[in-house]
N, C-alpha and C positions, 0 to 999 in steps of 0.2 A: 510704243514707249507711250507714244502720248494716247491714245485714249486710258492706256493702267492709272495717267495719275487723277483723273477728275473721279474717274471707283475707286481708289484711293484717299482723294479727297470726300465720297458722298458717303460711303464706309467712318472717316474718323467724325463727320458728324451728327450720321442715324445715329451707330452702335450705344452710344453713351449712351442715349433714351431709353437701352433696351433695362438698360441698369435702377432702373427711379423706384427710390426707395417709398416704401410708402410711407410720412412720419407718426411715428409713438410720436403723441404731444405727452410735453412731462407735463406743460399746464393746460385743464382743461377748464373754460369760462365757469364750473356752475361749484368749480371743489369749496370753493371759499363758504357754501351754502349745503354742502356733506352736514352728514352723521353721524352717528356711530360703527352704524352699525351699514351705512352705502362707501366709508372711508375707506373699513373694515375691505372688505367687497374689493375696493378700486384695487384697495391693496395688495390682497390677493392677487388679482387680475397680474398686474404687476410683476410677484411674484413664477405669476406661469412664461409670460412670454422670455423672461429673464431669464425660467429653465427652459423652456424649446431652444431657448437661439442663443445657450453655450452649454448643448449638442447640440454632436455636427448629425449636417441630414446628410440627405441624397443626393442634394444640387454639390454640395462638398465633395465626394465623396467622388463623383460622376466630374464633376468639370477636374480632376486630375489630366486625363487625357489635353484636357484644352486649358496651359498652363494661365493665359490672365482672363480665364472663367474662374477659375478655383481663386484666383486674386479679386473678383467683383465678388463672389458673393462671403468671402472672408472680412471684406468691406463693410459689406452688408450685417455678415452677425454682430465681430467687430460696436459700429453702429447699434443695433438694433438693444448691445445689453448696457451702450450708452445710455439709449435714452429707459433702456428699461433704471435702471440705477438711479437716472435723477428723476423717474417716474416715486419709486421706491423715496424715497428723503425727501421731495419734494407731500412725502402723500405722509411719512414721518414725522414730521416738522411741525401735520398740519391736525394729528392723533395727539400727540404731546399737546399744542395749543389749547385741541381743546379738552384735554382730560383721556382721552379714550385709553383702553388699554389692547395695545396690539395680537396680534391671537401670534400662539406658538405654535400650533401645531403643524401634517403637513400639506403641504400646497391638492388644491378641488381638485382632482378634476383633470391629475396631470394623465398626456398620453403618451 
């Protein structure tokens, strides 16, 4: 039993590092200098990220076999949706500030 505690302690310290989420920047340093076309491209990219984050992935489906992995994958998806929405809001404000038109077409190159 004494050897079990160090193993559990080590696992508790190391395993959260496996679930590190790559941050999706909601505000990028050069956003204010972007042209209307570049802003529209960034807006489409944020829509693409949001679209992919809202669709259930194989990771979430396969993690149903291991409940903590499901919670981690679901948490990551929620974070990605939140960051993509914040990015879209920021870009929409910039588009409005610069009097640029937002393209209302379908999201290009979705997989």
